[in-house]
C-alpha positions as CSV (number, residue, x, y, z in Angstrom):
1,X,-27.4,11.4,11.6
2,X,-23.7,12.0,11.2
3,X,-23.0,8.6,12.8
4,X,-25.5,6.8,10.5
5,X,-24.2,8.5,7.3
6,X,-20.5,7.9,8.3
7,X,-21.3,4.2,9.0
8,X,-23.1,3.7,5.7
9,X,-20.2,5.5,3.9
10,X,-17.6,3.3,5.6
11,X,-19.3,0.0,5.0
12,X,-20.4,1.1,1.5
13,X,-16.9,2.1,0.4
14,X,-15.1,-0.9,2.0
15,X,-17.4,-3.7,0.9
16,X,-18.0,-2.3,-2.7
17,X,-14.2,-1.9,-3.1
18,X,-13.8,-5.5,-1.8
19,X,-16.3,-6.7,-4.4
20,X,-14.6,-4.6,-7.1
21,X,-11.5,-6.7,-6.4
22,X,-13.4,-9.9,-7.2
23,X,-15.0,-8.3,-10.2
24,X,-11.8,-7.0,-11.8
25,X,-9.8,-10.2,-11.4
26,X,-12.8,-12.3,-12.6
27,X,-13.0,-10.3,-15.8
28,X,-9.2,-10.7,-16.3
29,X,-9.6,-14.4,-15.8
30,X,-12.4,-14.6,-18.4
31,X,-15.2,-15.4,-16.0
32,X,-18.5,-13.7,-17.0
33,X,-19.9,-11.5,-14.3
34,X,-23.7,-11.6,-14.2
35,X,-24.4,-8.8,-11.7
36,X,-22.5,-6.2,-9.7
37,X,-24.8,-4.8,-7.1
38,X,-24.3,-1.7,-5.0
39,X,-26.1,-2.8,-1.8
40,X,-28.2,-5.8,-0.8
41,X,-31.8,-6.8,-0.9
42,X,-34.4,-5.8,-3.5
43,X,-33.0,-4.2,-6.6
44,X,-34.2,-0.6,-7.0
45,X,-33.0,-0.1,-10.5
46,X,-30.6,-1.8,-12.9
47,X,-28.6,-1.1,-16.1
48,X,-26.9,-3.4,-18.6
49,X,-25.0,-2.5,-21.8
50,X,-26.1,-4.2,-24.9
51,X,-22.6,-5.6,-25.6
52,X,-22.3,-7.0,-22.0
53,X,-24.0,-9.6,-19.9
54,X,-23.1,-7.8,-16.7
55,X,-26.0,-6.1,-14.9
56,X,-25.2,-3.1,-12.7
57,X,-27.7,-2.8,-10.0
58,X,-28.5,-0.5,-7.0
59,X,-30.2,-2.4,-4.2
60,X,-32.3,-1.2,-1.2
61,X,-29.8,-1.8,1.6
62,X,-26.8,0.4,1.0
63,X,-24.4,-1.6,3.3
64,X,-22.0,-3.0,0.8
65,X,-22.6,-5.0,-2.3
66,X,-22.0,-8.3,-4.1
67,X,-20.7,-9.9,-7.3
68,X,-22.6,-12.8,-9.0
69,X,-20.4,-14.9,-11.3
70,X,-21.5,-17.3,-14.0
71,X,-21.4,-20.9,-12.6
72,X,-22.4,-24.3,-13.8
73,X,-25.9,-23.9,-12.3
74,X,-26.7,-21.9,-15.5
75,X,-25.9,-24.7,-17.9
76,X,-29.6,-25.3,-18.7
77,X,-30.1,-21.6,-19.4
78,X,-30.4,-21.1,-23.2
79,X,-29.6,-17.4,-22.9
80,X,-25.9,-18.2,-22.4
81,X,-23.7,-19.3,-25.3
82,X,-21.5,-22.3,-25.1
83,X,-18.5,-20.0,-25.0
84,X,-19.9,-18.1,-22.0
85,X,-20.7,-21.3,-20.2
86,X,-17.2,-22.6,-20.8
87,X,-15.9,-19.6,-18.9
88,X,-17.9,-20.3,-15.8
89,X,-16.1,-20.2,-12.5
90,X,-15.9,-24.0,-12.0
91,X,-14.3,-24.4,-15.4
92,X,-11.4,-22.2,-14.5
93,X,-8.0,-23.5,-13.5
94,X,-7.5,-23.7,-9.8
95,X,-5.0,-20.9,-9.7
96,X,-7.5,-18.5,-11.4
97,X,-10.2,-19.4,-8.9
98,X,-7.8,-18.7,-6.1
99,X,-6.8,-15.3,-7.6
100,X,-10.5,-14.3,-7.9
101,X,-11.2,-15.2,-4.3
102,X,-8.0,-13.5,-2.9
103,X,-8.7,-10.4,-5.0
104,X,-11.3,-9.1,-2.5
105,X,-9.1,-9.0,0.6
106,X,-6.2,-7.8,-1.4
107,X,-8.3,-4.9,-2.6
108,X,-8.9,-4.0,1.0
109,X,-5.2,-4.1,1.9
110,X,-4.4,-2.0,-1.2
111,X,-7.0,0.6,-0.2
112,X,-5.4,0.8,3.2
113,X,-1.9,1.3,1.7
114,X,-3.2,4.0,-0.6
115,X,-4.9,5.9,2.3
116,X,-1.9,5.6,4.6
117,X,0.4,6.8,1.8
118,X,-1.8,9.8,1.1
119,X,-1.9,10.7,4.8
120,X,1.8,10.3,5.2
121,X,2.5,12.6,2.2
122,X,-0.1,15.1,3.3
123,X,1.2,15.1,6.8
124,X,-0.9,14.5,10.0
125,X,-0.9,16.5,13.2
126,X,-0.8,14.1,16.1
127,X,-0.3,14.5,19.9
128,X,3.3,14.5,20.9
129,X,4.6,11.3,22.6
130,X,4.3,12.7,26.1
131,X,2.8,10.4,28.7
132,X,1.3,11.7,32.0
133,X,2.3,10.4,35.4
134,X,0.6,7.0,35.8
135,X,-1.8,6.3,38.6
136,X,-0.2,4.6,41.6
137,X,-0.4,0.8,41.5
138,X,-0.5,0.5,37.7
139,X,2.1,-1.3,35.6
140,X,3.4,2.0,34.0
141,X,3.7,3.6,37.5
142,X,5.6,0.6,38.9
143,X,7.8,0.7,35.7
144,X,8.9,4.3,36.3
145,X,6.2,6.6,34.8
146,X,5.9,8.5,38.1
147,X,6.0,11.9,36.4
148,X,5.2,13.2,32.9
149,X,7.7,11.9,30.4
150,X,8.4,12.4,26.7
151,X,9.3,9.2,24.9
152,X,12.1,9.4,22.3
153,X,12.4,5.7,21.4
154,X,11.0,2.3,22.1
155,X,13.2,-0.8,21.6
156,X,15.7,1.4,19.7
157,X,13.1,2.7,17.3
158,X,12.4,6.4,17.1
159,X,8.9,7.5,18.3
160,X,7.2,10.2,16.3
161,X,3.9,10.6,18.1
162,X,1.7,9.4,21.0
163,X,-0.1,7.0,18.6
164,X,3.2,5.5,17.5
165,X,4.1,4.7,21.1
166,X,0.6,3.4,22.0
167,X,0.7,1.0,19.0
168,X,4.1,-0.3,20.1
169,X,2.9,-0.8,23.7
170,X,-0.2,-2.6,22.4
171,X,1.9,-5.0,20.3
172,X,4.1,-5.7,23.3
173,X,1.1,-6.3,25.6
174,X,-0.5,-8.7,23.3
175,X,2.8,-10.6,22.8
176,X,3.5,-10.4,26.6
177,X,7.0,-9.1,25.9
178,X,9.2,-6.4,27.4
179,X,9.8,-2.9,26.0
180,X,12.9,-0.8,26.4
181,X,11.8,2.9,26.8
182,X,14.0,5.9,26.5
183,X,12.2,8.9,28.0
184,X,12.9,12.4,29.1
185,X,11.4,14.4,32.1
186,X,9.6,17.5,31.2
187,X,10.6,21.0,32.1
188,X,9.4,22.7,35.2
189,X,5.9,23.6,34.2
190,X,4.1,22.9,30.9
191,X,6.3,23.1,27.8
192,X,5.5,19.7,26.4
193,X,7.5,20.6,23.2
194,X,10.7,20.7,25.1
195,X,12.6,18.4,27.5
196,X,15.3,18.8,30.1
197,X,18.8,18.8,28.6
198,X,19.7,15.7,30.6
199,X,20.1,12.4,28.7
200,X,17.2,10.1,28.4
201,X,16.1,7.8,31.2
202,X,16.0,4.1,30.5
203,X,12.8,2.4,31.6
204,X,11.8,-1.3,31.2
205,X,8.2,-2.2,31.0
206,X,7.4,-6.0,31.3
207,X,4.0,-7.1,30.0
208,X,4.7,-10.8,30.5
209,X,2.5,-11.2,33.6
210,X,-0.6,-9.7,32.1
211,X,-3.8,-11.7,32.5
212,X,-6.5,-12.2,29.8
213,X,-8.9,-9.9,31.6
214,X,-6.3,-7.1,31.4
215,X,-6.3,-7.3,27.6
216,X,-9.6,-5.8,26.7
217,X,-11.0,-2.6,25.5
218,X,-8.7,0.4,25.8
219,X,-6.5,-1.5,28.1
220,X,-3.4,0.7,27.9
221,X,-5.2,3.3,30.0
222,X,-6.0,0.8,32.7
223,X,-2.3,-0.1,32.8
224,X,-1.5,3.6,33.4
225,X,-0.5,4.8,29.9
226,X,-2.2,8.2,29.5
227,X,-1.6,11.1,27.2
228,X,-0.2,14.1,29.0
229,X,-2.3,17.1,28.1
230,X,0.0,19.3,30.2
231,X,-1.0,22.1,32.5
232,X,-3.8,24.2,31.2
233,X,-2.6,27.2,29.3
234,X,-5.1,29.9,28.5
235,X,-5.3,30.6,24.8
236,X,-7.9,33.3,24.9
237,X,-10.1,35.2,27.4
238,X,-13.6,36.3,26.5
239,X,-14.3,40.0,27.0
240,X,-16.6,40.8,29.9
241,X,-16.1,37.3,31.4
242,X,-15.2,36.5,35.0
243,X,-11.7,35.7,34.0
244,X,-11.3,39.0,32.2
245,X,-12.6,40.9,35.2
246,X,-9.9,39.6,37.5
247,X,-7.1,40.1,35.0
248,X,-6.4,36.6,33.6
249,X,-4.6,36.9,30.2
250,X,-3.8,34.6,27.2
251,X,-0.6,32.7,27.8
252,X,-1.3,32.3,31.6
253,X,-0.4,28.8,32.7
254,X,-2.6,27.4,35.5
255,X,-0.4,25.5,38.0
256,X,-3.2,25.0,40.6
257,X,-6.9,25.3,41.0
258,X,-8.3,25.3,44.5
259,X,-6.4,22.7,46.4
260,X,-5.4,20.7,43.2
261,X,-1.8,21.1,42.2
262,X,-0.7,20.5,38.6
263,X,-4.3,20.1,37.4
264,X,-5.4,18.8,34.0
265,X,-7.8,20.7,31.8
266,X,-10.6,18.4,32.9
267,X,-9.7,19.1,36.6
268,X,-10.0,22.9,36.0
269,X,-13.3,22.5,34.2
270,X,-14.6,20.3,37.0
271,X,-13.5,22.7,39.7
272,X,-15.1,25.6,37.8
273,X,-18.4,23.8,37.4
274,X,-18.5,23.0,41.1
275,X,-17.9,26.6,42.1
276,X,-20.7,28.5,40.5
277,X,-21.0,32.0,41.9
278,X,-18.4,31.1,44.6
279,X,-14.8,32.3,44.7
280,X,-12.2,29.9,43.2
281,X,-8.5,30.4,43.6
282,X,-6.3,30.0,40.6
283,X,-2.5,30.1,40.7
284,X,-0.8,30.9,37.3
285,X,2.6,31.4,35.9
286,X,3.0,34.5,33.7
287,X,6.5,34.9,32.3
288,X,8.8,34.5,35.3
289,X,6.1,35.4,37.8
290,X,3.7,33.3,39.9
291,X,0.4,35.1,40.4
292,X,-2.8,34.2,42.4
293,X,-6.3,35.1,41.2
294,X,-9.7,34.6,42.8
295,X,-12.4,34.2,40.3
296,X,-16.1,33.5,40.7
297,X,-17.5,31.3,37.9
298,X,-20.8,32.6,36.3
299,X,-23.7,30.4,35.2
300,X,-24.5,30.7,31.5
301,X,-27.9,30.3,29.9
302,X,-27.5,26.5,29.9
303,X,-26.8,26.4,33.6
304,X,-23.1,25.7,33.2
305,X,-20.6,27.5,35.3
306,X,-17.8,29.2,33.3
307,X,-15.1,31.7,33.7
308,X,-14.8,32.6,30.0
309,X,-11.4,31.2,28.9
310,X,-10.4,28.8,26.1
311,X,-7.4,26.5,26.7
312,X,-4.6,25.8,24.2
313,X,-4.9,22.5,22.4
314,X,-2.7,19.5,23.3
315,X,0.8,20.0,22.0
316,X,1.1,18.2,18.7
317,X,3.8,17.1,16.2
318,X,3.4,17.0,12.4
319,X,4.3,13.6,11.0
320,X,5.1,13.9,7.2
321,X,7.2,12.0,4.7
322,X,8.4,12.3,1.1
323,X,6.2,10.4,-1.4
324,X,8.8,7.6,-1.8
325,X,9.4,7.2,1.9
326,X,5.6,7.4,2.5
327,X,5.0,4.3,0.4
328,X,7.3,2.3,2.7
329,X,5.6,3.8,5.8
330,X,2.2,2.9,4.4
331,X,3.2,-0.7,3.6
332,X,4.8,-1.1,7.0
333,X,1.8,0.3,8.8
334,X,-0.7,-2.0,6.9
335,X,1.5,-5.0,7.6
336,X,1.9,-4.1,11.3
337,X,-1.9,-3.7,11.8
338,X,-2.5,-6.9,9.9
339,X,-0.1,-8.8,12.2
340,X,-1.5,-7.2,15.3
341,X,-5.0,-8.1,14.3
342,X,-4.1,-11.7,13.7
343,X,-2.2,-11.9,17.0
344,X,-5.2,-10.4,18.9
345,X,-7.5,-13.0,17.3
346,X,-5.0,-15.7,18.3
347,X,-5.0,-14.4,21.9
348,X,-8.8,-14.4,21.9
349,X,-9.0,-18.0,20.6
350,X,-6.4,-19.3,23.1
351,X,-8.1,-17.4,26.0
352,X,-5.2,-15.1,26.6
353,X,-7.3,-12.0,25.7
354,X,-10.9,-11.3,26.5
355,X,-13.8,-11.9,24.1
356,X,-14.9,-8.3,24.9
357,X,-12.3,-7.2,22.3
358,X,-14.7,-8.4,19.5
359,X,-16.6,-5.4,18.2
360,X,-19.6,-5.3,15.9
361,X,-21.5,-2.9,13.7
362,X,-22.5,-0.6,16.6
363,X,-18.9,0.0,17.6
364,X,-17.9,0.6,14.0
365,X,-20.8,3.1,13.5
366,X,-19.9,4.9,16.8
367,X,-16.2,5.2,15.7
368,X,-17.1,6.2,12.2
369,X,-19.3,9.0,13.5
370,X,-16.7,10.2,16.0
371,X,-13.8,10.2,13.5
372,X,-16.0,12.0,10.9
373,X,-16.9,14.7,13.4
374,X,-13.2,15.3,14.1
375,X,-12.3,15.7,10.4
376,X,-11.5,14.1,7.1
377,X,-8.0,13.0,8.1
378,X,-9.2,11.2,11.2
379,X,-12.0,9.5,9.2
380,X,-9.7,8.4,6.4
381,X,-7.3,6.9,9.0
382,X,-10.3,5.0,10.5
383,X,-11.4,3.8,7.1
384,X,-7.9,2.4,6.4
385,X,-7.9,0.6,9.8
386,X,-11.3,-1.0,9.2
387,X,-10.3,-1.9,5.6
388,X,-7.4,-3.9,7.0
389,X,-9.7,-5.6,9.5
390,X,-12.1,-6.5,6.7
391,X,-9.4,-8.0,4.6
392,X,-8.1,-10.1,7.6
393,X,-11.7,-11.2,8.5
394,X,-12.4,-12.4,5.0
395,X,-9.2,-14.5,4.9
396,X,-10.2,-16.5,8.0
397,X,-10.7,-20.2,7.0
398,X,-14.4,-20.1,7.8
399,X,-16.9,-21.4,5.2
400,X,-19.0,-18.5,3.7
401,X,-16.0,-16.2,3.8
402,X,-13.3,-15.9,1.2
403,X,-11.0,-17.9,3.4
404,X,-13.5,-20.7,3.4
405,X,-13.3,-20.9,-0.4
406,X,-9.5,-21.0,-0.2
407,X,-9.9,-23.8,2.3
408,X,-11.9,-25.8,-0.2
409,X,-9.4,-25.0,-3.0
410,X,-6.6,-26.2,-0.7
411,X,-8.5,-29.5,-0.3
412,X,-8.8,-29.7,-4.0
413,X,-5.1,-29.0,-4.5
414,X,-4.1,-31.7,-2.1
415,X,-6.6,-34.4,-3.0
416,X,-7.0,-33.6,-6.7
417,X,-10.8,-33.5,-6.4
418,X,-13.4,-31.0,-5.4
419,X,-15.2,-31.4,-2.0
420,X,-18.3,-33.5,-2.1
421,X,-21.8,-31.9,-1.8
422,X,-22.1,-33.4,1.7
423,X,-18.8,-31.8,2.8
424,X,-19.9,-28.4,1.3
425,X,-23.2,-28.6,3.0
426,X,-21.6,-29.3,6.4
427,X,-19.1,-26.5,5.7
428,X,-21.9,-24.0,4.9
429,X,-23.8,-25.0,8.1
430,X,-20.7,-24.8,10.3
431,X,-19.6,-21.5,8.8
432,X,-23.1,-20.0,9.4
433,X,-23.0,-21.2,13.0
434,X,-19.5,-19.8,13.6
435,X,-20.3,-16.5,12.0
436,X,-23.6,-16.3,13.9
437,X,-21.8,-16.9,17.2
438,X,-19.2,-14.3,16.5
439,X,-21.8,-11.8,15.5
440,X,-23.8,-12.5,18.6
441,X,-20.8,-12.0,20.8
442,X,-19.8,-8.8,19.0
443,X,-23.3,-7.3,19.2
444,X,-23.5,-8.2,22.9
445,X,-20.2,-6.4,23.4
446,X,-21.5,-3.4,21.5
447,X,-24.7,-3.2,23.6
448,X,-22.7,-3.6,26.9
449,X,-20.2,-1.0,25.8
450,X,-22.4,1.6,24.1
451,X,-26.1,1.1,24.8
452,X,-26.4,0.1,28.4
453,X,-24.2,2.9,29.7
454,X,-26.7,5.4,28.1
455,X,-29.6,4.0,30.1
456,X,-27.6,3.9,33.4
457,X,-26.9,7.7,33.3
C-alpha cells in the first residue's frame, strides 16, 4: 500500500506540476485554457468560474493530468467569441508557442532545483565516503581498493559523501574516462570517522575498457565499489538475551565471528542465524583489550536465531550549506543529473550501454515505496531525481512529446511553413511506435528485475 501511494503521489506531483508549467505560460501568452485536469480518464467532477472559460476537473485515473488549450478546431463553435478564437494556439507567434511547450519540462527542472536547494539548506545525513575492500578480480580491486579506504577527493574535487563519490564514478564509467582518487587507509579497527595521519594515497581508476554489458543496473557494485559499513559495533544489548548472559556490552567492536575475520554486519547476522542453539565464538575489542566470548543464539517466536544486540548505524556525515551556496549546489546537481541522463541515453542508443538500464513504472513505484519508507528526505531526493528525468524525457525529439512539438516548430522556423497534415500524421504514428517500443522494453526490464525474482524464491 505504501508503494502504491508513494507511486501515485510521485507521478501525480510531477505530471501535474509539469502541466502547470504549460498552463501558466499559456495564460501569460494569452492562449485560452479550456480544461486543466488532475488525472486522466472519465471526469469525476468539474468546476468553472463564471468569469473564466477554464474548467478545472478531477478525473478517475490519478496518474498525472493534462491541459487542453483552445485551438483552431473550435472555430465553428459559437460558444467562443472572435477575441477568444483569435488567441488560439495556432494564432500565436512561433516564439510564444515554443515557450508554452518548453514550460512543462522547465517546470520539472525548477522543481528539482527547489527540492535540492531545500535539502541542501536543511542538511542531509549521508554515509561517509568510505569504500570497502573490493572483491578480487574487479576493476576497483585491480586499481588499488584492496583495503577499506576513505576518499577525500576525486579529480581534485573534494568529496563530501559516499553518494558524491558514487555519482562521480558513474559519470566517469559512462564517459569511459579515468578518475584520479586521493584516498586514506582506515585506522586499525573500525573508526570510519577517522583516517591514518599519513598523507593520502593516489589511485587511478581507468574506465575506458568497460564493455556495454558492464554498464547496466547498479554496475558500480559489480565493478567492486562498495560502501564500507565497518566492523560491527554493538550499540545496545537486550536485557536477558544470550549476548547479555555472556557479558557483551554496548561499544564492543566485533573483529571476528567464528572463522570470519573482519566481518560485516551481514556476515555476523548470517553466522548467528546458522548457529541456533549452538555455541558461536565472537572476538571483540573493548577499549584496549581483545576479548573472546562464546554465545549460543536463541530462536525467537518467528524461528529466527538472535543473540539480542543492536548494531550502530553506518558512520555518516552531515552535508549542509548556507541558503546562497545551496542555490548553486542545487543548480549544479540538477545540471549534472541532466547531463548524466543524456549521456546514458546516448550510450544506450549507440550500444555502449545495455538496454536493461531503461526502467518503467514498476521500478519507479518500487523506488518510490522504498524511499518513502526510509523517510521524507529520501523521498524528496527521489522526487527531484525523477523530476529531472521527466523533464529530459519530454524534451526528446519524439512526436507526441514536448520535444516532438519543438521539432515541428524548428521545421516551421527553417522553412517558414507549418508541417503538412501528412507529415504530422506520419510523425504521430512514428512517435507512438517509438514510445510503445520504449515502454515495452522498460516494462520487460521491470518484470525481469522485480517480478520474476519474486517467483524464483
